[in-house]
C-alpha positions in Angstrom: -90.9 -42.1 0.1 -92.2 -38.9 -1.5 -88.9 -38.1 -3.1 -88.9 -41.6 -4.7 -92.1 -40.8 -6.5 -90.8 -37.5 -7.8 -93.1 -35.5 -5.5 -92.3 -32.9 -2.9 -93.3 -33.6 0.7 -96.0 -31.0 0.4 -97.4 -32.6 -2.7 -97.4 -36.0 -1.2 -99.2 -34.7 1.9 -101.7 -33.0 -0.3 -102.4 -36.2 -2.2 -102.9 -38.1 1.1 -105.3 -35.5 2.4 -107.2 -35.6 -0.8 -107.5 -39.4 -0.7 -108.5 -39.2 3.0 -111.3 -36.8 2.1 -112.7 -39.2 -0.5 -112.3 -42.2 1.8 -114.3 -40.3 4.4 -117.1 -39.6 1.9 -117.1 -43.3 0.9 -117.3 -44.3 4.6 -120.3 -42.0 5.1 -122.1 -44.0 2.4 -120.9 -47.4 3.6 -120.0 -47.0 7.3 -119.6 -50.8 7.9 -117.1 -51.3 5.0 -114.1 -52.8 6.8 -111.8 -52.5 3.7 -112.5 -48.8 3.5 -111.7 -48.4 7.2 -108.4 -50.3 6.9 -107.4 -48.2 3.8 -108.3 -45.0 5.7 -106.1 -46.1 8.6 -103.2 -46.8 6.3 -103.5 -43.4 4.6 -103.8 -41.7 8.0 -100.6 -43.4 9.3 -98.8 -42.3 6.1 -99.7 -38.7 7.0 -98.7 -39.1 10.6 -95.3 -40.7 9.9 -94.2 -37.6 7.9 
């Protein structure tokens, strides 16, 4: 998947980690937001599949 986007695996993982960090901050402000929780789960699974 990362190669299809023109990114190296390391760059792709870095992007996912960055997004997860921002999702975590958003969840601290809105801990009951189910959409943010689902999005975080999706991003986390993308990182774990690698």
